[in-house]
LODREN-185965 format. One line per field, with one value per residue (C-alpha): residue in one letter; y, z, x. Coordinates in nm, 2 decimals, always signed. Example, Ala and Ser with C-alpha at 12.3 -4.5 7.8 and 13.67 -1.06 7.14 Angstrom:
! residues 2
code: [a;s]
Y: [-0.45;-0.11]
Z: [+0.78;+0.71]
X: [+1.23;+1.37]
***
This chain:
! residues 85
code: [m;n;p;s;r;p;a;p;g;p;d;a;a;r;a;f;r;l;g;i;f;a;g;a;i;i;g;l;v;v;a;v;v;l;y;w;y;g;t;l;t;l;f;a;f;g;y;v;l;l;l;l;y;p;v;y;l;v;l;v;a;t;a;l;s;v;w;l;g;y;d;k;d;v;t;s;l;r;p;v;y;r;t;e;r]
Y: [+0.01;+0.35;+0.64;+0.96;+1.28;+1.58;+1.83;+2.16;+2.42;+2.77;+2.85;+2.61;+2.76;+3.09;+2.91;+2.72;+3.15;+3.30;+2.98;+3.04;+3.40;+3.35;+3.05;+3.29;+3.60;+3.39;+3.25;+3.54;+3.73;+3.41;+3.48;+3.84;+3.86;+3.56;+3.77;+4.10;+3.91;+3.79;+3.47;+3.41;+3.54;+3.67;+3.40;+3.16;+3.39;+3.40;+3.02;+3.03;+3.24;+3.10;+2.69;+2.67;+2.86;+2.77;+2.36;+2.55;+2.71;+2.38;+2.17;+2.47;+2.43;+2.01;+2.03;+2.31;+2.07;+1.76;+1.98;+2.12;+1.83;+1.80;+1.57;+1.25;+0.91;+0.56;+0.57;+0.91;+0.72;+0.59;+0.39;+0.57;+0.37;+0.45;+0.47;+0.30;+0.49]
Z: [+0.01;-0.12;+0.14;-0.09;+0.08;-0.12;-0.20;+0.00;-0.08;-0.12;+0.24;+0.34;+0.15;+0.33;+0.67;+0.55;+0.45;+0.78;+0.97;+0.80;+0.87;+1.24;+1.29;+1.14;+1.36;+1.69;+1.60;+1.55;+1.89;+2.12;+1.95;+2.00;+2.39;+2.47;+2.38;+2.50;+2.88;+2.86;+2.81;+2.47;+2.37;+2.07;+1.94;+2.02;+1.90;+1.58;+1.57;+1.65;+1.37;+1.14;+1.18;+1.41;+1.29;+0.90;+1.09;+1.29;+0.98;+0.82;+1.12;+1.14;+0.79;+0.81;+1.09;+0.92;+0.58;+0.77;+0.99;+0.67;+0.46;+0.20;+0.35;+0.12;+0.20;+0.01;-0.14;-0.35;-0.50;-0.89;-1.08;-1.27;-1.62;-1.80;-2.22;-2.44;-2.70]
X: [+0.00;+0.17;+0.04;-0.08;+0.13;+0.03;+0.28;+0.36;+0.19;+0.28;+0.20;+0.49;+0.72;+0.63;+0.69;+1.01;+1.16;+1.01;+1.13;+1.49;+1.50;+1.39;+1.64;+1.92;+1.83;+1.78;+2.09;+2.30;+2.16;+2.24;+2.61;+2.61;+2.43;+2.72;+3.01;+2.84;+2.83;+3.15;+3.09;+3.28;+3.58;+3.68;+3.80;+3.55;+3.24;+3.46;+3.46;+3.11;+3.00;+3.26;+3.21;+2.94;+2.65;+2.64;+2.61;+2.31;+2.13;+2.15;+2.00;+1.74;+1.65;+1.64;+1.39;+1.17;+1.17;+1.04;+0.85;+0.66;+0.66;+0.93;+1.10;+1.19;+1.12;+1.15;+0.85;+0.97;+1.24;+1.22;+1.44;+1.73;+1.78;+2.09;+2.03;+2.28;+2.42]
***
């Protein structure tokens, strides 16, 4: 049995964009506040922005895509055929 899942619509696309924007702003605010209160040194702040922040954004995008229905499962796969020339 193959369950039918409708494709995400324009509301899901807007929610994804808003979620990514909000997640980006929240991540930056947290990093700046931690630096402002002295929890992060300048070196640690640079490390957070250059190495950890992009990973955080990927995790936010992954969570949003699963929540909004953009994820693909095994039923979405199709066989690939190579044509002979």
